C-alpha positions, 0 to 999 in steps of 0.5 A: 464434465469429467469423472472425479475420483479419489486420486484426483481428490487426493491430489487436490488435498496434497496441494492444499496441504502444501503449507497450510493445513485444511481441517476437515470441516466441510459440511455434509451438504457440500459432500453430497453436492460433490457426490452428486457432481461425480455421479452426473459426470459418470452418467454423462460419460456413460450416455456418450459412450453407450456403455451405461452397464459398465459405469462402475468399471469405467469409473475405476479406470478413469483417472482425472487430470487436473492443472494446478496454479503455475502450470497448464499441464494436467497431471494425474499425480501431484508434483510441482517444482514451484513453491505454492502456498494455499490459503483456505478461505474457511480457515481464514474466516475461522481466524477472523480474516474477513477481507481478501487483503487480510487473507493475503497480507497475513502470509509471511511472503507478503513483505514490504509495505502493503496497501490496506485500509489504514492508508487514508489521506495518502496518494495511492496508485489505485486511489482511496479505499483500495487494497493490494498485495505485493509478494517478496517486497517487490510491490503490487505491480509485480504480483499477478492476481487471478480469479479462478485462474484468469486475469482480472483488470486493475480497478480504482480511481485517480492517477492510473490504477496498476493492480486489481483492487482486493476490496472488490473480491467477494470474501465469503465466496472464496474457497481458497487462494493458491499463492505461487512464489515464483516468476511465472511469466511463461505461464501467465504473461507479464506482471508475474515477476514476484509471484501469483495470487490465484483466488478460487471462488466457490463452485459446484454448490448444491442447494442453498448456502447462507453465510454471515460474519461479524467482527467488532473491534473494541474501539469501533469499526465493526464489519458485517458480511452476509452472503447467499449462494445457490447451486444446482447440477443436472445430467449435463450442466451445473450452475452456481450464483451468489451474492454478498453484502459487506459493510465496514463502519469507520473507526476514528483516531479518537476511538482507537486507543492505540493512537493515544490522544495525540502523536507523541514524540519518542526518543531513545537515549544513549543510556538505553532509556526511552524519552517521550515528549518535548522539552525545550519549548518553555518556559510555558504553561506546558513545559513538557508535553508528550505530544508532537506540536508541529506543524503549528497553525493559526499563525502568520509569517512576516519578515523580521519576526518569522512566525507570530501567533494569533492571540485574540484580543492581546498582543506582546509585539504591538500587532493587534491579535498577534504575539510572538514567542522567542527572540535572539537573546543578543537583542533583549537589551535593545527591545527593553530599551524600546519599552518592550518586555523581552527577557532572558529565560530557561527553555528546558528547566535546567536552571540555565537561561538559554533563550529569550522570550517576549513576556507581555504580561510579565509572568516569566512565561511565554504568553501563549502555549504551543501545546494548546490545540488552537496552535497544534492542529495534531492535538485538536479535537478535529484531528481525532474525528479523522478516519483511521479506517474509512467506511466501506460498503460493498455489493458483489454478485457472482455466477458460474456454470457449465454445460456438457453437450454430450458429443463425442468430444465431450464439448463443454461450454463454461462461463463466469460473471462477477460484479462488485461495487464499493462505496467509501467515504473518507473524513480526513484532516484539513490541509494546511495552507500558507498563501502569501498576501501582498502588502497592497491587499486591503485586509493585510494587517501589515499592509499599506491599507489606511484602515486595516494596515499598520507598520507591524515592526513599529511596536517593537521599535524597529519601524519598516513600513508595509510588507507582505504576510503569509497566514499559516492556517487550516480551513474546514472544508478544504480537502477534508472529505472525499467520496469514492465509488468504484464498480467492476464487472468481469465476464468469462466465456469459453469452450473446452473439450477433446480433440478426437481428430488427433487421437492418433497423433502422438499418444493422444489425449488431446484437448483444447480450450478457447476463452474470452475474458473481459473486465471493465471498471469505473471509479468516481471520486469527488473531493472538495477544496479551495479553487486555485484560480478563484483563490488567486482572484480573491487575494488580488482584492483592492479597496476602491475610492468609495471604500468598498473592497472588490476583486475580479472583473466585476462579472465573475462573482469574485468574493474578496477573502479576509485571511486575517479575520477571527473566524479563520483562527479557531481550533481545528481549522477556521471557516470561511464566511458563507459568501467566501465559501460559496466562491472558493470551495469547489468539487474536484471530480475525477472518473477513471475507466479501465478495460481489459479484454483477453482472448486465449486458446491452447491445446494440450496432449501427449506427444510421445512416450519415453522408451525406457519407462513408457511415461508420456511427454505432454505438450501445451501450445497456446496463444493469447491476445490482450488489450488494456485501456485506460481513460480519465475524465476530469472536471475543470477543477480537477484539471487545474488542481485544488489550491496546494494540491497537485492536479490529477490529470489521470491517464489515457492510452491503450496497448495490445499484447500478442503472445504465444507459449508452450509447456512440456514435461519429461518424467525421466525416471520413475520408481527406481532405487534412489530415484523414485522420480526425476522430472524436468519441466520446460516452458517458454513464451514470446511477447509482442507488445505495441510499443516494444520489440518481441521478447522471449522468456523461459522457465526450467523446473526439476523435481528429484525424489530419491525416496518417497519421503525426500524431495528436491526441487528447483526452478530457474526462469526469466520474466518480463514486464512492460511498463504498465498503464500508469508508467507509460500513460500517466498524463504529465502534471505538476504541483508545488511542494516544499523541499529542503535545499541542502546547498543553502547556508543554514541559519546557524551558519549565518552572521547578520544583524537582525535589526538591520535588514540592509546588513550583509550576511556572512558565512560562519563555517564553524557553525555549519554542520553539513557533511563535506560531501554535501558541500562538495556535491553542491560545488560540483553542480555549480552552486556555492554552498557558502553563500547561497541564500545569504542576504546581499545587503539590498534589503532582501533578507536572503532566502532559507533552505526551504523552497517551494518547487514545481514537481513534474510527474508523468508517464514516459515513452522512453522507459525500457521493459523490466526483465527478471531472473528468478531461482528457487531451490527446495527440500521437502521431507515427509517422515516415513517412520510411522503411520501414526502421524504426519510430519512434513518439513520444507525449506525453499531458497529464492532469489529474484533479480530485476534489471531495468526496474521502473520507479518514480522517485520522490523529490526529497529522494532526488535531492538527497541522492544528488547532494548527500550520496555516499556512493557519489560524494562528488555530486556526479549522481544522475539524479542531479540532472533532474534538478532545475535552478533559477539562472540568477538566484540559483534557487531550486525551481523544479524537479522532474519526478517522472518514471525512470529505469532505475537499474537493479532490484532484487529480493532473496530469502528462505521460506520454512514450512513445518506441518504436523498432524496426528489423530488420538482417541480420547473418551472413545472419540477421535481428537485431531491435532494439526500444527502448521508453521510458516516462516520467511527469512529475508536475506536481501532486498537490494537496489542499485538506483543509478549507482546508489546501492541500498539493501532494505533488509532489516528495515521496518517494512522489510524485517528479516523474519516473518512467520506464523503458527497455527494449532488446530484441534478437532473433536467430534463436532467441535473445532479449535484454532490458535494462530500466532503471527510474528513480525520481526523488528526493524530500523531505518537506514542511516539513523539520526545521530545522538544529539540534544533533541527535544526529548532529552533537552536539559537532562544531561543525556543525548538522544535521537528520534526512535526509528526502530521497531520491536518484535511483534506477535499477534494471537488469534483463537477461535472455536467452532461447532458444526452439524450436517448442514450448519456451523458456527464459529466465534473467536477473538483476534488480538487476544491480548490486545497487543499494541503495535510497535511505535516510531517517532514521527520523524522516522516516516511511514507512520501515523500517530506513531504506528507504522503503516502497511507492515502487518501489525493489527491496528484495530485492537482486540476484536471479537468475531463470529461467523455462521454457515447454513446449507439446505 
């Protein structure tokens, strides 16, 4: 171990004060531990040199060199051209941030959508329950996460996890997190394109430390964490071990007051006013409801009527237990002539009849209410029982230490071990299903069965015969529960020391380090749902000659399912019978294993001195070998896929990387007038990956300090990222998804006779609201947008724009590696005018450009970019090649959604930092004041996706401004902190046009769905008290219980109107407390 001196400590604190102030709240016990460590190091050095009598003199002469995040060069003074921010674990916990993800995602540089605990029910790269971080809006797969300066492998379950799971890092054990906001591939290898998050766990602990924290949101979701650490140091060794237990309770939709009682429809009018709810659904018992109603459930779709709704015991159209809502006003007279009570009606309350309804009971209102939770699943009590935040339980064990051999080369053996396991269970909403039941199914109420079937059109005077029916229902037990267990271990072992044999080479001071790191994780997921194959057999039931109903071959245990039984149509989702459930409901089980093994070795030393200033020129040379491997194990259900859910085939494969690197620095000028410092740093790396040719990257950095108080700094470098395990090895799979085909003639533009299914439909251009570029793009791709979908008069009814298409996904061997160019330029001013206070101002400009970026476009994106693309209005977009159509009908049958190289992607902006610190004397005691302000202005977040150019600056997840300010006060043994976080407002691209929408229907004003968010501020305060070996802190997060901005559901990216992953507090006011005790 090396000696620790005041200069080295000053360097550390200079780094820590880069952008966030670290208050002096360390306990006396920790200080004693550091002093003891220093003493042991000195004694060990004295024994090795046999000069124990000169210990004190030697200590004064020894200057410790340390390396900081972003460089392997060990320096005796702090100077780093790269922008670095340090997040203190202690300060974060004082502000109620008890998760690693919360610590990282609260930084202003964490722009773009961040994956956190609110993403329940979504398909995530790392699977359910995971949390990741992405800097500069460039995603988690371009942000490298380290633990104690070394890689940690991805972890998760399902698909192919791409990034480390922050929920597996023990929070209480975090000392600090050093964030590097610069491309760092030359230092750390692939993935470090947007930056590096280096999580530093505690070490050099002396004695016992007990830590605990508790947070209690007003609406539930309490979190408890307990940690115990023990450390000891001897003459030539140190050892620290600790454990942590973390438990977070679930918070449901119904508990969270920010989520209201339902998802609301929110519109903004041309007059500047906000309109909530739906109008135009009447006349009904609830003519105006604030709640969104769709998608509606407990209904069935049948030809001629469309959707008819379950009304147990009554009917208004002659179908037992089913009723309809509206009809074409032109047909009212005909149905009245058939003895059916159909009437003209006013849908929006403006006194003008604009619709027609079936009025079976003659009260002038719809015979059922769409707002009734039996039809509107989103408003049902079952929906409010769904998890907003799932329960999560984590256990972590961490150990670290070293042993000094006390030989001539100060050989030191070091090691680390980390084990973490998280268990989480998600309670989600049931998925909607809409299976088509054939006309010969014996349970089909509109079918040909002589007992159960009827002519469903005969009741309104338009008989037709047997026909298929499509129940649209939710089933309890179908995809509404998921259990996930993930564990990960990481082992590090290595040796470092001096290279005495090279003392006479160059300027000496040569040292080496050799280390082996191995990470392994395993994630297991179990999800219950409807078996795809068994469901198909059940629906293929037949009535036998003896009157019994059977399915299957008689040996497979098949149970016929009756989708028209009353038990299927209940609020919040129906239930199968016990026999049906036993046959149909099965568990989909997935296991994902990831391994990463890395060997690294490097030497560093002083090559020569510059002749004009005697400053040494250091050199680092090194090599790394890395192997990444993923393996997925599936049961038969997961391999087939649950009904109405894509099969998760996981990923299988491995790749090797071989890399060599160097780093050097030239301190050209020191201590001259108008040139206190001029330093250049250069580094480079060559990467040879299994599937790609070797690639070189470089980095150049410069620091110019004309005076002690003014610094200019800049960096320019390239980075390189080969396709990760997910992008290359994701096993090809397929699923069926509903999409909208813009080439199909809209319903409004069709002219037909609804009473004559043999009538030929014609096209009415006057009622077609599609843009001309959509029509042109369809024609250019061989599709006639004026006839596609129209009925040809053969009793087929044509088809609508909604189609269920097969979406194929998977990794690709054709992908090219990503390459990027990163530049940063900064100015730092430290006020030189007074020693009474500290004031530091910093500004950093950054620009990251990625070429050949890898992405996986969604099906709706592909269709939109093909047919409604302002950049390619003639239908020439390359995305059109990903769409397949049936050769005869021209319907979309499939879309290829596999990974592709999209082209250019970039992020550009400015970081601002202000730090002020001063000490005052109040009542004979010192009052310390600190003010730390950080802000990021996003100037560009642009894409060129195969010729389609877009800039996301100002969108909801990429606001122009993010920032925070923290005021800290210390007085005697008391501490006070107040932090304000700011997130700027944003809006979606291509806002909806003002039109007659449900929110303003009948109000003589045009409106559109709300797709904009307002500026948001979040306030947190805490107070603490500390003594020699203990401390307590208590505070409130979201002091004023500020609700996050709201969006209309059609804006996308939100649940219950709250945008996800933007950084808003969604728990509500939270009281928290923590304690530390050392002995």
